[in-house]
C-alpha positions in Angstrom: -53.6 4.5 -64.3 -54.1 3.1 -61.0 -51.5 1.0 -58.9 -52.5 -2.1 -56.8 -51.0 -3.5 -53.5 -49.9 -0.3 -52.5 -47.8 -0.5 -49.1 -46.2 2.1 -46.7 -42.4 2.0 -45.8 -39.4 3.9 -44.6 -36.4 3.9 -46.9 -33.2 3.1 -45.1 -30.8 3.1 -47.9 -29.6 2.2 -51.6 -26.8 0.4 -52.1 -26.6 0.5 -56.1 -29.1 2.0 -58.5 -31.4 -1.5 -59.0 -32.5 -2.0 -55.2 -32.8 -0.2 -51.8 -33.5 -1.5 -48.1 -36.6 -0.3 -46.7 -38.0 -0.6 -43.3 -41.5 -2.4 -43.8 -43.6 -3.7 -40.9 -40.9 -3.8 -38.7 -38.7 -5.9 -41.1 -36.0 -5.1 -43.5 -36.8 -5.5 -47.0 -35.0 -5.3 -50.2 -36.7 -3.6 -52.9 -36.5 -3.1 -56.5 -36.2 0.4 -57.5 -38.3 1.4 -60.7 -35.9 4.0 -61.4 -32.4 4.0 -62.1 -31.2 7.6 -61.4 -29.7 8.5 -58.7 -32.4 10.1 -56.8 -30.1 11.2 -54.0 -32.1 14.5 -52.9 -35.4 12.4 -52.9 -34.3 8.8 -51.3 -32.9 10.2 -48.2 -32.7 7.6 -45.2 -36.1 7.9 -43.2 -37.7 9.2 -46.1 -41.5 7.7 -46.4 -41.3 5.3 -49.4 -44.4 3.7 -51.1 -44.2 -0.1 -52.7 -46.1 -2.0 -54.8 -46.5 -5.1 -54.3 -45.4 -8.2 -57.3 -47.7 -10.3 -58.4 -44.9 -12.5 -59.8 -43.9 -15.2 -57.2 -40.6 -15.8 -59.7 -39.1 -12.1 -58.7 -35.9 -11.7 -56.8 -38.2 -9.3 -54.6 -41.2 -9.0 -53.8 -41.9 -5.3 -53.8 -40.8 -2.2 -56.2 -40.5 1.1 -54.9 -42.8 3.3 -57.0 -43.0 6.7 -54.6 -41.1 9.0 -52.1 -42.8 11.6 -50.1 -40.8 14.7 -50.2 -42.3 17.4 -47.9 -46.1 17.6 -48.7 -45.8 16.2 -51.9 -45.4 12.1 -53.5 -43.0 11.9 -56.2 -43.5 9.1 -58.8 -40.5 7.0 -59.0 -41.4 4.5 -61.5 -39.8 5.5 -64.7 -42.0 3.1 -66.9 -45.6 5.5 -66.1 -44.9 8.6 -68.1 -45.5 7.0 -71.4 -48.3 5.0 -70.1 -50.3 7.9 -68.7 -50.1 9.7 -71.8 -51.2 7.1 -73.6 -54.0 6.4 -71.3 -55.0 10.1 -71.9 -54.8 10.5 -75.5 -56.7 7.4 -75.9 -59.4 8.8 -73.3 -59.7 11.4 -76.4 -57.7 14.1 -75.0 -56.4 15.3 -77.7 -56.4 12.7 -80.7 -58.9 9.8 -81.6 -58.1 6.9 -83.4 -54.3 5.8 -82.1 -53.7 3.1 -83.9 -49.6 2.1 -83.1 -48.0 2.7 -79.8 -44.1 1.7 -79.3 -41.1 3.9 -77.8 -37.7 4.7 -79.2 -35.0 5.8 -77.1 -36.6 8.3 -74.8 -39.3 9.6 -77.2 -42.7 8.1 -77.1 -44.1 7.5 -80.6 -47.9 7.6 -81.0 -48.7 6.8 -84.9 -52.4 8.5 -85.7 -54.9 8.2 -87.5 -54.2 11.1 -90.0 -51.0 12.5 -87.1 -47.9 11.9 -86.3 -47.5 13.0 -83.0 -43.7 13.1 -81.3 -43.8 13.2 -77.4 -40.8 13.0 -75.3 -42.5 11.5 -71.8 -39.5 11.8 -69.8 -39.7 10.3 -65.9 -37.8 12.0 -62.9 -34.5 12.6 -63.5 -34.0 15.4 -60.7 -35.8 16.8 -58.1 -35.6 20.6 -57.3 -37.4 21.6 -54.3 -40.5 23.9 -55.6 
């Protein structure tokens, strides 16, 4: 899984669960937050965050906030990514071959395999504890 069009910014505030204000290139920008959890322990004023530029010119916001730096770690904030990463890993032959169908039900990621049924709950970030 690779992100493209990534820039670094500084987190300022998060007025609601969908948007945040960041400082990028000396300008305050409103960005979409790809995780509706509070993440208050991560999204602190002054934190280094990483933004992905949208390729959709019709969007209200130009940027998605996809990661935040916490100490010496980068924490992915994109709640859509865990299932894609597991799917990519499995398709690379790391567990089973012949993945025939993938879909999402509630919080579980379901993979129907050639002769197997694998139920996998791939959660995104909901709470960060130091360490």
